[in-house]
C-alpha positions in Angstrom: -62.4 -13.4 -11.8 -61.1 -12.0 -15.1 -61.8 -8.5 -14.0 -60.4 -9.1 -10.6 -57.2 -10.5 -12.3 -57.0 -7.4 -14.5 -57.5 -5.1 -11.5 -54.7 -7.0 -9.6 -52.4 -6.7 -12.7 -53.2 -3.0 -13.0 -52.4 -2.5 -9.3 -49.2 -4.4 -9.7 -48.2 -2.2 -12.7 -48.8 0.9 -10.7 -46.6 -0.4 -7.9 -43.9 -1.4 -10.3 -44.0 2.1 -11.9 -43.9 3.9 -8.5 -40.7 1.9 -7.7 -39.1 2.3 -11.1 -39.6 6.1 -11.1 -37.5 6.4 -8.0 -34.5 5.4 -10.3 -35.0 8.6 -12.3 -32.2 10.3 -10.2 -29.7 7.6 -11.3 -30.7 8.2 -15.0 -30.1 11.9 -14.6 -26.7 11.3 -13.1 -25.7 8.9 -15.9 -26.9 11.2 -18.6 -25.2 14.2 -17.0 -21.8 12.4 -16.8 -22.2 11.3 -20.5 -22.8 14.9 -21.5 -19.9 16.0 -19.3 -22.0 18.4 -17.3 -21.0 19.9 -14.0 -20.7 16.8 -11.7 -21.7 18.4 -8.4 -24.8 20.1 -10.0 -25.8 16.8 -11.7 -25.5 14.8 -8.4 -27.5 17.4 -6.5 -30.2 17.4 -9.2 -30.4 13.7 -9.2 -30.7 13.6 -5.5 -33.4 16.3 -5.5 -35.5 14.5 -8.2 -35.2 11.2 -6.3 -36.4 12.9 -3.1 -39.4 14.5 -5.0 -40.6 11.3 -6.7 -40.2 9.4 -3.4 -42.4 12.0 -1.7 -39.6 12.8 0.8 -40.0 16.1 2.7 -37.0 18.6 2.8 -36.2 17.9 6.5 -36.0 14.1 5.9 -33.8 14.7 2.8 -31.4 17.0 4.7 -31.3 14.5 7.5 -30.5 11.6 5.1 -27.7 13.6 3.5 -26.2 14.5 6.8 -26.4 10.9 8.1 -24.8 9.5 4.9 -22.0 12.1 5.1 -21.2 11.2 8.7 -21.3 7.4 8.2 -19.3 7.6 5.0 -17.1 10.7 5.8 -13.9 9.1 4.7 -15.2 8.5 1.2 -16.9 11.9 1.1 -13.7 13.6 2.1 -11.8 11.6 -0.6 -14.3 12.8 -3.2 -14.1 16.4 -2.1 -10.3 16.2 -2.3 -10.5 15.0 -5.8 -12.9 17.7 -6.8 -10.7 20.4 -5.2 -7.6 19.0 -6.8 -9.2 18.9 -10.2 -10.3 22.5 -9.9 -6.8 23.5 -8.9 -5.2 21.6 -11.8 -7.5 23.4 -14.2 -6.2 26.7 -12.8 -2.5 25.9 -13.1 -1.6 23.8 -10.1 0.9 21.7 -12.1 2.6 24.7 -13.7 2.9 26.5 -10.4 4.5 23.4 -8.8 7.0 23.0 -11.6 8.0 26.7 -11.4 8.4 26.6 -7.7 10.7 23.6 -7.7 12.7 25.2 -10.6 13.8 27.9 -8.2 15.3 25.4 -5.7 19.0 24.8 -6.5 20.2 21.2 -6.6 16.7 19.8 -6.7 16.3 16.4 -8.4 13.4 14.0 -8.7 14.9 11.6 -6.2 15.4 14.3 -3.6 11.9 15.6 -4.1 10.4 12.2 -3.7 12.6 11.6 -0.6 11.5 14.9 1.0 7.9 14.1 0.3 8.3 10.6 1.9 9.6 12.2 5.1 6.8 14.7 5.2 4.2 12.0 4.4 5.6 9.8 7.1 5.4 12.6 9.7 1.7 13.3 8.9 0.9 9.6 8.7 2.0 9.3 12.4 -1.1 11.5 13.1 -3.3 9.6 10.7 -3.5 12.7 8.4 -3.9 11.9 4.7 -3.3 14.3 1.7 -5.5 12.4 -0.7 -3.0 9.7 -1.8 -1.7 9.2 -5.3 -4.7 10.7 -7.1 -5.2 13.7 -4.7 -1.6 14.8 -4.1 1.2 12.8 -5.7 -0.1 13.1 -9.3 -1.0 16.8 -9.3 1.8 18.1 -7.0 4.8 15.8 -6.5 4.9 14.6 -10.1 5.0 18.1 -11.7 7.7 19.1 -9.1 9.8 16.1 -10.0 9.5 16.7 -13.7 10.1 20.4 -13.2 13.4 19.6 -11.5 14.5 17.9 -14.8 13.4 20.8 -16.9 15.1 23.4 -14.6 18.4 21.9 -15.6 17.7 22.4 -19.3 16.8 18.8 -20.1 13.8 17.4 -21.8 12.2 14.7 -19.6 12.7 11.3 -21.1 9.6 9.1 -21.2 11.4 6.2 -19.5 12.5 8.5 -16.7 9.0 9.9 -16.3 7.6 6.4 -15.9 10.2 5.7 -13.3 9.3 8.8 -11.5 5.6 7.8 -11.5 6.4 4.5 -9.9 8.8 6.0 -7.4 6.3 8.7 -6.3 3.5 6.1 -5.9 5.9 3.8 -4.1 7.0 6.4 -1.7 3.4 7.3 -0.9 2.6 3.6 -0.2 5.8 3.1 1.8 5.3 6.2 4.0 1.6 5.6 4.6 1.9 1.8 5.2 4.8 1.8 7.6 4.2 5.1 9.4 0.5 5.1 10.0 0.9 2.3 12.5 2.8 4.8 14.7 -0.6 6.4 15.3 -1.2 4.8 18.6 -5.0 4.6 18.4 -5.1 3.5 14.8 -7.4 0.7 13.7 -4.5 -1.6 13.0 -3.0 -1.4 16.5 -6.4 -1.8 18.1 -7.1 -4.9 15.9 -3.8 -6.4 16.9 -4.4 -5.7 20.6 -7.8 -7.2 20.5 -6.6 -10.3 18.6 -3.8 -10.9 21.1 -6.2 -10.3 24.0 -8.4 -13.1 22.6 -5.5 -15.4 22.6 -4.7 -14.6 26.2 -1.9 -12.0 25.7 -2.5 -8.5 27.1 -0.4 -6.0 25.2 -0.3 -2.2 25.6 -0.6 0.0 22.6 2.6 1.8 23.4 4.4 -1.5 23.4 3.1 -2.3 19.9 4.2 1.1 18.6 7.7 0.8 20.0 8.1 -2.5 18.2 7.2 -0.9 14.8 9.4 2.2 15.1 12.7 0.6 13.9 10.9 -1.1 11.0 9.3 2.2 9.9 12.5 4.1 10.0 14.4 1.4 8.1 11.7 1.3 5.4 11.8 5.0 5.0 15.6 5.3 4.8 15.8 2.3 2.4 13.1 3.8 0.1 14.9 7.2 0.0 18.3 5.7 -0.8 16.9 3.3 -3.4 14.8 5.9 -5.2 17.7 8.4 -5.3 20.0 5.7 -6.8 17.4 4.8 -9.4 16.9 8.5 -10.2 20.6 9.2 -10.5 21.0 6.2 -12.8 18.2 7.4 -15.0 19.6 11.0 -15.2 23.0 9.7 -16.1 21.5 7.4 -18.7 19.3 9.9 -20.5 21.0 13.3 -19.8 24.7 12.5 -19.5 27.1 12.4 -16.6 26.7 16.1 -16.0 23.0 15.9 -15.4 23.3 17.4 -11.9 24.8 20.6 -13.3 22.5 23.3 -14.8 22.9 23.8 -18.5 23.4 27.3 -19.9 
């Protein structure tokens, strides 16, 4: 019985080892990120090693990758946007955005944020996302807003910059939250329709959208007015009453 017990224990150890070795891919990813190696290469390497130690054939591996991408496409697209944005930032995206807005006469952080809100709301109606705060606001809108200050010969004040960060993020959230519901087949509208149907109320999707239109417009107009007032107060406070006029 002792030998039998040893044999059982040995078999159990082999099974445990075969399961643990499948985690080797995770170890590779962790070590790669610690060493600040190329993220995509490290992830692919970890994925390949995991497939090899799991005795997975290439066809099954590719099928699993494709199925995971389709079932989690929103997250995958979000990650791809971050990778593309990071690459563009490294190659001068912020500087280019600041130089571009510097050529526009009369530009101010408040006006830029307001214009972005209108554009963001329009695309939200079609359920089109730009990557949110991390993917678009931070690398594009923020440099443009700060570039509008520098174009007038002023040095951006830290308090003003913090206000711009909050206003840019707030406009992103306002436009997306209130205007995405105008996308008639959006998940929110379908959820409301199904919930009301369960309570005995049959409501058309067009009717739901019509009720939201005034609220969406009011939210956008109010956000634009408010953020422009905040920006004007900040410019007057930190750069003087003539902040709107370019300095020689």
